[in-house]
Z-matrix of the N, CA and C atoms (Angstrom, degrees):
N
C 1 1.449
C 2 1.525 1 109.01
N 3 1.310 2 115.97 1 135.47
C 4 1.464 3 121.61 2 178.69
C 5 1.519 4 109.53 3 -88.28
N 6 1.313 5 115.83 4 146.74
C 7 1.460 6 120.55 5 178.08
C 8 1.518 7 109.96 6 -98.46
N 9 1.331 8 116.89 7 162.61
C 10 1.456 9 120.55 8 -179.11
C 11 1.525 10 111.75 9 -64.05
N 12 1.345 11 117.76 10 -25.55
C 13 1.468 12 119.58 11 178.35
C 14 1.525 13 111.66 12 -67.28
N 15 1.337 14 117.80 13 -18.70
C 16 1.460 15 121.56 14 176.88
C 17 1.530 16 111.94 15 -87.65
N 18 1.329 17 116.95 16 -7.68
C 19 1.457 18 121.09 17 -176.25
C 20 1.518 19 113.87 18 -63.16
N 21 1.327 20 116.95 19 -42.87
C 22 1.468 21 120.23 20 -179.11
C 23 1.510 22 112.80 21 -61.85
N 24 1.332 23 118.57 22 -55.23
C 25 1.465 24 119.21 23 178.09
C 26 1.535 25 112.96 24 -58.70
N 27 1.310 26 117.41 25 -39.36
C 28 1.467 27 120.42 26 179.89
C 29 1.533 28 110.17 27 -64.67
N 30 1.328 29 116.12 28 -43.10
C 31 1.467 30 120.36 29 179.02
C 32 1.524 31 110.41 30 -59.00
N 33 1.325 32 117.43 31 -46.86
C 34 1.460 33 120.33 32 -176.91
C 35 1.521 34 112.32 33 -70.13
N 36 1.322 35 118.46 34 -31.40
C 37 1.460 36 120.42 35 173.62
C 38 1.523 37 110.21 36 -63.21
N 39 1.318 38 115.80 37 -44.42
C 40 1.460 39 119.88 38 179.13
C 41 1.524 40 111.60 39 -65.80
N 42 1.328 41 117.25 40 -43.05
C 43 1.465 42 120.49 41 179.61
C 44 1.522 43 110.51 42 -60.08
N 45 1.323 44 117.41 43 -46.47
C 46 1.471 45 120.44 44 178.81
C 47 1.523 46 110.54 45 -59.39
N 48 1.319 47 116.16 46 -44.84
C 49 1.461 48 120.30 47 -179.34
C 50 1.524 49 111.20 48 -61.14
N 51 1.317 50 117.50 49 -52.62
C 52 1.459 51 120.74 50 -174.94
C 53 1.513 52 112.79 51 -72.45
N 54 1.327 53 117.69 52 -30.89
C 55 1.464 54 120.05 53 178.48
C 56 1.525 55 110.53 54 -62.22
N 57 1.316 56 116.17 55 -36.39
C 58 1.466 57 120.05 56 -179.59
C 59 1.527 58 111.91 57 -81.56
N 60 1.310 59 117.93 58 -29.27
C 61 1.458 60 120.54 59 -167.63
C 62 1.515 61 115.22 60 -101.75
N 63 1.311 62 119.36 61 -42.76
C 64 1.455 63 118.87 62 -164.48
C 65 1.530 64 113.68 63 -68.24
N 66 1.338 65 118.63 64 -42.23
C 67 1.465 66 120.14 65 -178.66
C 68 1.512 67 112.66 66 -60.89
N 69 1.342 68 117.26 67 -56.41
C 70 1.473 69 118.59 68 178.18
C 71 1.528 70 112.46 69 -59.80
N 72 1.325 71 117.35 70 -34.26
C 73 1.459 72 121.19 71 179.76
C 74 1.523 73 110.63 72 -63.33
N 75 1.323 74 117.12 73 -44.16
C 76 1.468 75 121.24 74 179.59
C 77 1.523 76 110.29 75 -64.40
N 78 1.336 77 115.90 76 -47.21
C 79 1.462 78 119.79 77 -178.44
C 80 1.530 79 110.46 78 -62.21
N 81 1.317 80 117.13 79 -42.09
C 82 1.467 81 120.73 80 178.81
C 83 1.519 82 110.66 81 -65.76
N 84 1.308 83 116.32 82 -42.69
C 85 1.472 84 120.81 83 -177.06
C 86 1.517 85 111.89 84 -64.31
N 87 1.333 86 116.91 85 -42.45
C 88 1.459 87 120.25 86 -176.11
C 89 1.526 88 112.61 87 -98.87
N 90 1.316 89 117.22 88 -11.47
C 91 1.453 90 121.54 89 -175.06
C 92 1.511 91 115.03 90 -66.33
N 93 1.333 92 117.47 91 -27.25
C 94 1.460 93 120.45 92 -177.96
C 95 1.522 94 112.28 93 -62.86
N 96 1.313 95 116.91 94 -38.62
C 97 1.459 96 121.22 95 -176.52
C 98 1.520 97 112.16 96 -104.91
N 99 1.321 98 117.19 97 14.18
C 100 1.448 99 120.95 98 -172.48
C 101 1.517 100 110.82 99 -127.74
N 102 1.329 101 115.61 100 168.65
C 103 1.462 102 119.08 101 178.80
C 104 1.525 103 111.05 102 -62.30
N 105 1.320 104 118.02 103 153.37
C 106 1.463 105 120.50 104 179.44
C 107 1.526 106 113.05 105 -65.17
N 108 1.309 107 117.42 106 -10.37
C 109 1.456 108 120.66 107 179.82
C 110 1.533 109 112.60 108 -78.54
N 111 1.331 110 117.29 109 -2.28
C 112 1.464 111 120.25 110 174.58
C 113 1.516 112 106.82 111 -76.87
N 114 1.324 113 115.62 112 87.39
C 115 1.464 114 121.72 113 -178.27
C 116 1.520 115 109.34 114 -119.19
N 117 1.318 116 115.92 115 163.19
C 118 1.461 117 120.58 116 178.93
C 119 1.532 118 111.15 117 -61.19
N 120 1.346 119 120.57 118 -47.21
C 121 1.468 120 118.84 119 178.29
C 122 1.533 121 113.00 120 -59.18
N 123 1.348 122 117.09 121 -40.10
C 124 1.467 123 118.56 122 177.57
C 125 1.523 124 110.78 123 -65.32
N 126 1.318 125 116.79 124 -38.46
C 127 1.455 126 120.96 125 176.44
C 128 1.528 127 110.40 126 -59.47
N 129 1.325 128 117.15 127 -45.23
C 130 1.463 129 120.51 128 179.97
C 131 1.524 130 111.63 129 -62.42
N 132 1.333 131 117.82 130 -41.25
C 133 1.471 132 120.90 131 178.24
C 134 1.521 133 110.19 132 -63.81
N 135 1.317 134 116.89 133 -45.82
C 136 1.467 135 120.77 134 -179.97
C 137 1.521 136 110.30 135 -58.39
N 138 1.333 137 116.42 136 -46.34
C 139 1.460 138 119.02 137 -179.83
C 140 1.521 139 111.86 138 -66.27
N 141 1.323 140 117.26 139 -36.12
C 142 1.468 141 120.12 140 179.37
C 143 1.520 142 110.96 141 -66.53
N 144 1.325 143 117.19 142 -43.09
C 145 1.467 144 120.31 143 178.04
C 146 1.519 145 109.48 144 -63.87
N 147 1.316 146 116.47 145 -44.80
C 148 1.464 147 121.22 146 -179.75
C 149 1.528 148 111.97 147 -64.80
N 150 1.328 149 116.84 148 -35.24
C 151 1.462 150 121.29 149 -174.44
C 152 1.508 151 115.17 150 -86.85
N 153 1.319 152 117.63 151 0.55
C 154 1.463 153 120.86 152 -179.03
C 155 1.517 154 109.84 153 -91.56
N 156 1.324 155 114.97 154 122.73
C 157 1.466 156 119.55 155 177.56
C 158 1.525 157 108.69 156 -79.01
N 159 1.295 158 116.13 157 146.25
C 160 1.456 159 120.29 158 177.52
C 161 1.511 160 110.91 159 125.11
N 162 1.311 161 114.01 160 161.85
C 163 1.452 162 120.31 161 -175.81
C 164 1.525 163 112.06 162 -74.90
N 165 1.328 164 116.29 163 -34.00
C 166 1.455 165 120.35 164 -177.02
C 167 1.528 166 110.29 165 -123.15
N 168 1.324 167 115.98 166 117.12
C 169 1.462 168 121.87 167 179.27
C 170 1.528 169 107.54 168 -97.32
N 171 1.336 170 116.21 169 130.57
C 172 1.457 171 121.65 170 -178.10
C 173 1.526 172 111.12 171 -118.65
N 174 1.319 173 116.10 172 173.00
C 175 1.462 174 121.31 173 175.58
C 176 1.523 175 109.85 174 -60.11
N 177 1.317 176 117.14 175 -38.13
C 178 1.470 177 120.50 176 178.23
C 179 1.530 178 110.63 177 -60.87
N 180 1.325 179 117.16 178 -37.04
C 181 1.471 180 120.64 179 176.89
C 182 1.526 181 110.76 180 -64.90
N 183 1.321 182 116.59 181 -41.78
C 184 1.463 183 120.88 182 178.45
C 185 1.532 184 109.20 183 -62.48
N 186 1.325 185 116.69 184 -44.70
C 187 1.473 186 120.83 185 179.06
C 188 1.524 187 110.31 186 -58.89
N 189 1.321 188 116.55 187 -44.15
C 190 1.462 189 121.29 188 -179.88
C 191 1.530 190 110.98 189 -64.31
N 192 1.327 191 116.37 190 -44.91
C 193 1.472 192 120.61 191 -179.90
C 194 1.522 193 111.61 192 -61.81
N 195 1.325 194 116.83 193 -37.77
C 196 1.461 195 120.96 194 -175.90
C 197 1.521 196 112.63 195 -91.56
N 198 1.326 197 116.83 196 -10.15
C 199 1.456 198 119.99 197 -179.80
C 200 1.514 199 112.57 198 68.56
N 201 1.322 200 116.24 199 38.32
C 202 1.460 201 121.41 200 -178.71
C 203 1.516 202 110.29 201 -127.39
N 204 1.320 203 115.62 202 167.99
C 205 1.454 204 122.76 203 177.81
C 206 1.532 205 110.20 204 -64.93
N 207 1.337 206 116.32 205 147.38
C 208 1.463 207 120.94 206 -178.09
C 209 1.527 208 112.11 207 -59.95
N 210 1.335 209 117.81 208 -37.29
C 211 1.464 210 119.78 209 -179.31
C 212 1.532 211 111.32 210 -67.03
N 213 1.318 212 117.34 211 -36.47
C 214 1.470 213 120.82 212 176.33
C 215 1.528 214 109.25 213 -67.12
N 216 1.321 215 116.31 214 -43.69
C 217 1.470 216 120.31 215 178.12
C 218 1.522 217 110.45 216 -60.93
N 219 1.320 218 117.06 217 -39.47
C 220 1.462 219 120.88 218 179.36
C 221 1.523 220 110.97 219 -61.31
N 222 1.315 221 117.44 220 -43.55
C 223 1.471 222 120.94 221 178.07
C 224 1.530 223 110.55 222 -64.65
N 225 1.323 224 116.40 223 -40.97
C 226 1.463 225 119.64 224 179.30
C 227 1.527 226 111.21 225 -65.40
N 228 1.328 227 116.84 226 -41.25
C 229 1.466 228 120.98 227 178.44
C 230 1.520 229 110.23 228 -65.24
N 231 1.324 230 116.95 229 -40.59
C 232 1.469 231 120.63 230 177.78
C 233 1.521 232 110.37 231 -59.28
N 234 1.331 233 117.07 232 -43.90
C 235 1.464 234 120.72 233 178.63
C 236 1.535 235 110.91 234 -65.71
N 237 1.325 236 117.30 235 -41.47
C 238 1.470 237 120.35 236 178.62
C 239 1.531 238 110.39 237 -64.31
N 240 1.328 239 116.82 238 -35.76
C 241 1.468 240 120.48 239 177.07
C 242 1.528 241 109.98 240 -68.56
N 243 1.322 242 116.41 241 -42.73
C 244 1.471 243 121.14 242 178.17
C 245 1.534 244 110.49 243 -60.72
N 246 1.318 245 116.38 244 -35.54
C 247 1.469 246 121.32 245 -179.84
C 248 1.530 247 112.18 246 -78.83
N 249 1.332 248 116.69 247 -7.90
C 250 1.464 249 120.12 248 177.26
C 251 1.516 250 115.23 249 90.32
N 252 1.333 251 117.53 250 17.57
C 253 1.460 252 120.73 251 -178.83
C 254 1.519 253 113.56 252 -96.99
N 255 1.324 254 117.18 253 -24.18
C 256 1.461 255 121.87 254 -175.50
C 257 1.518 256 108.78 255 -130.65
N 258 1.315 257 115.83 256 139.14
C 259 1.464 258 121.15 257 172.89
C 260 1.514 259 108.55 258 -112.75
N 261 1.315 260 115.13 259 140.86
C 262 1.462 261 121.73 260 177.06
C 263 1.520 262 108.56 261 -105.77
N 264 1.320 263 115.15 262 137.10
C 265 1.464 264 120.82 263 172.68
C 266 1.520 265 107.54 264 -139.29
N 267 1.311 266 116.62 265 169.22
C 268 1.455 267 121.20 266 -177.82
C 269 1.525 268 110.14 267 -82.86
N 270 1.307 269 115.73 268 136.93
C 271 1.459 270 121.54 269 178.86
C 272 1.514 271 110.43 270 -64.77
N 273 1.315 272 115.78 271 141.63
C 274 1.464 273 120.33 272 174.91
C 275 1.522 274 110.60 273 -79.32
N 276 1.332 275 116.93 274 -17.05
C 277 1.471 276 122.00 275 -179.32
C 278 1.520 277 112.90 276 -90.20
N 279 1.348 278 115.67 277 -32.90
C 280 1.463 279 120.65 278 -175.40
C 281 1.522 280 107.37 279 -151.92
N 282 1.324 281 117.24 280 107.13
C 283 1.464 282 122.45 281 -174.34
C 284 1.529 283 112.99 282 -61.80
N 285 1.325 284 118.21 283 -12.91
C 286 1.475 285 121.15 284 178.41
C 287 1.524 286 111.76 285 -82.11
N 288 1.320 287 117.31 286 -14.08
C 289 1.468 288 121.17 287 -175.53
C 290 1.523 289 111.49 288 -101.63
N 291 1.317 290 115.45 289 144.67
C 292 1.464 291 121.54 290 174.24
C 293 1.517 292 108.62 291 -96.58
N 294 1.297 293 115.47 292 138.20
C 295 1.456 294 122.58 293 176.42
C 296 1.525 295 107.58 294 -104.54
N 297 1.321 296 115.88 295 135.84
C 298 1.458 297 121.72 296 -176.38
C 299 1.523 298 110.79 297 -105.91
N 300 1.317 299 116.17 298 134.85
C 301 1.465 300 121.66 299 173.81
C 302 1.530 301 108.53 300 -132.78
N 303 1.311 302 115.16 301 153.25
C 304 1.459 303 120.62 302 179.43
C 305 1.520 304 110.86 303 -85.99
N 306 1.309 305 115.78 304 142.66
C 307 1.458 306 122.45 305 176.68
C 308 1.531 307 109.04 306 -88.12
N 309 1.316 308 115.76 307 173.08
C 310 1.467 309 119.61 308 177.37
C 311 1.534 310 112.14 309 -61.18
N 312 1.350 311 119.52 310 -42.50
C 313 1.475 312 117.92 311 176.06
C 314 1.537 313 112.80 312 -60.19
N 315 1.319 314 117.44 313 -35.26
C 316 1.470 315 120.42 314 176.96
C 317 1.516 316 110.47 315 -64.86
N 318 1.314 317 116.44 316 -40.64
C 319 1.468 318 120.35 317 179.44
C 320 1.531 319 110.74 318 -66.25
N 321 1.339 320 116.87 319 -35.60
C 322 1.476 321 120.38 320 174.95
C 323 1.519 322 110.35 321 -64.19
N 324 1.333 323 116.03 322 -44.82
C 325 1.459 324 121.64 323 178.32
C 326 1.522 325 109.33 324 -59.42
N 327 1.326 326 116.89 325 -45.25
C 328 1.463 327 122.44 326 -179.94
C 329 1.524 328 111.05 327 -63.12
N 330 1.327 329 117.41 328 -40.57
C 331 1.468 330 120.71 329 177.22
C 332 1.528 331 110.85 330 -62.11
N 333 1.341 332 116.55 331 -41.96
C 334 1.469 333 120.38 332 178.73
C 335 1.522 334 110.54 333 -64.70
N 336 1.319 335 116.53 334 -40.27
C 337 1.459 336 121.46 335 179.41
C 338 1.524 337 110.39 336 -63.83
N 339 1.307 338 116.51 337 -45.59
C 340 1.472 339 120.23 338 -179.42
C 341 1.525 340 111.12 339 -63.57
N 342 1.320 341 116.54 340 -39.99
C 343 1.465 342 119.51 341 177.50
C 344 1.529 343 109.82 342 -62.30
N 345 1.317 344 116.24 343 -42.22
C 346 1.461 345 120.72 344 177.69
C 347 1.528 346 110.62 345 -62.71
N 348 1.322 347 117.16 346 -42.25
C 349 1.465 348 120.75 347 -179.96
C 350 1.523 349 111.34 348 -64.60
N 351 1.336 350 116.68 349 -40.14
C 352 1.471 351 119.55 350 177.11
C 353 1.530 352 110.33 351 -63.74
N 354 1.326 353 116.50 352 -41.83
C 355 1.467 354 120.21 353 178.38
C 356 1.529 355 110.91 354 -64.49
N 357 1.330 356 116.60 355 -40.15
C 358 1.466 357 120.14 356 179.33
C 359 1.526 358 110.03 357 -63.94
N 360 1.322 359 116.60 358 -42.63
C 361 1.463 360 120.23 359 178.67
C 362 1.526 361 110.29 360 -61.35
N 363 1.326 362 116.25 361 -46.94
C 364 1.466 363 119.89 362 179.19
C 365 1.526 364 111.30 363 -63.84
N 366 1.337 365 116.47 364 -35.59
C 367 1.452 366 119.71 365 177.52
C 368 1.521 367 112.50 366 -64.21
N 369 1.320 368 116.02 367 -32.60
C 370 1.462 369 120.71 368 -179.37
C 371 1.526 370 112.94 369 -80.59
N 372 1.332 371 116.55 370 -41.26
C 373 1.467 372 119.09 371 -172.43
C 374 1.526 373 112.58 372 -123.34
N 375 1.317 374 116.85 373 12.00
C 376 1.461 375 120.34 374 -178.81
C 377 1.504 376 114.39 375 -59.70
N 378 1.304 377 116.59 376 -24.17
C 379 1.470 378 120.83 377 179.62
C 380 1.530 379 112.08 378 -83.80
N 381 1.317 380 117.41 379 -7.73
C 382 1.463 381 121.02 380 177.08
C 383 1.530 382 109.44 381 -75.80
N 384 1.306 383 116.04 382 158.81
C 385 1.465 384 120.41 383 173.95
C 386 1.533 385 108.61 384 -60.91
N 387 1.325 386 116.47 385 145.56
C 388 1.468 387 120.83 386 -177.91
C 389 1.527 388 111.62 387 -54.07
N 390 1.319 389 116.80 388 -41.31
C 391 1.462 390 121.01 389 179.45
C 392 1.537 391 110.98 390 -59.80
N 393 1.318 392 117.02 391 -41.86
C 394 1.466 393 121.06 392 178.61
C 395 1.528 394 111.14 393 -67.08
N 396 1.342 395 117.31 394 -41.36
C 397 1.469 396 120.73 395 177.80
C 398 1.513 397 110.72 396 -61.17
N 399 1.324 398 116.17 397 -45.81
C 400 1.459 399 120.71 398 -179.08
C 401 1.536 400 111.24 399 -64.37
N 402 1.309 401 116.82 400 -43.03
C 403 1.460 402 121.27 401 179.44
C 404 1.533 403 110.12 402 -62.89
N 405 1.338 404 116.04 403 -47.25
C 406 1.464 405 120.73 404 -179.73
C 407 1.528 406 110.66 405 -62.57
N 408 1.325 407 117.39 406 -43.62
C 409 1.470 408 121.12 407 177.55
C 410 1.526 409 110.48 408 -60.09
N 411 1.323 410 116.12 409 -41.23
C 412 1.466 411 120.06 410 177.36
C 413 1.513 412 112.21 411 -62.47
N 414 1.325 413 116.57 412 -42.96
C 415 1.472 414 120.57 413 178.46
C 416 1.529 415 111.17 414 -65.32
N 417 1.328 416 117.24 415 -40.70
C 418 1.460 417 119.74 416 178.55
C 419 1.530 418 110.53 417 -63.92
N 420 1.328 419 116.66 418 -44.09
C 421 1.462 420 120.57 419 177.62
C 422 1.509 421 111.92 420 -61.35
N 423 1.324 422 116.02 421 -42.56
C 424 1.464 423 120.99 422 178.46
C 425 1.531 424 111.06 423 -62.01
N 426 1.330 425 116.61 424 -44.72
C 427 1.456 426 120.74 425 179.58
C 428 1.527 427 110.34 426 -62.94
N 429 1.331 428 117.33 427 -45.54
C 430 1.458 429 121.08 428 178.73
C 431 1.532 430 111.31 429 -60.15
N 432 1.332 431 116.85 430 -43.74
C 433 1.468 432 120.21 431 179.18
C 434 1.527 433 111.82 432 -63.07
N 435 1.339 434 116.43 433 -41.19
C 436 1.459 435 119.79 434 -178.74
C 437 1.528 436 112.02 435 -69.90
N 438 1.326 437 116.69 436 -36.90
C 439 1.460 438 120.14 437 -177.34
C 440 1.524 439 111.62 438 -81.54
N 441 1.318 440 116.09 439 -43.41
C 442 1.470 441 120.83 440 -171.90
C 443 1.520 442 113.80 441 -100.02
N 444 1.310 443 116.09 442 -13.18
C 445 1.467 444 118.86 443 178.48
C 446 1.474 445 114.60 444 87.44
């Protein structure tokens, strides 16, 4: 049995592993039958736009979600827009700001990513009792909501 004092190191081992692996894995898995614009940076922008709460998502929101500088986020958003995943429109609150929305191809990409993530989760804990899987999934969701909002 693992103790709660082992939770922190275990969490960070998993984060390091998945941070390096999951994005390229998804792009490689779906890239064969998909446009060449299915890249890891575009995936990150799509997820950041999707994961931002609020009526108007901006480049600053993407930067905050990804933990990167606003200028880097701006370049990434520009590339995602060029690839057809993000549309820019003028904010109704401040005409100087661009509001970002996902296109249908971005939503398809996001659906494929989510399916892959569900499969990865089942691959990791599918042998656990259903009650344990559900409890663990609930705890992960709770942690994500508390940390990321």
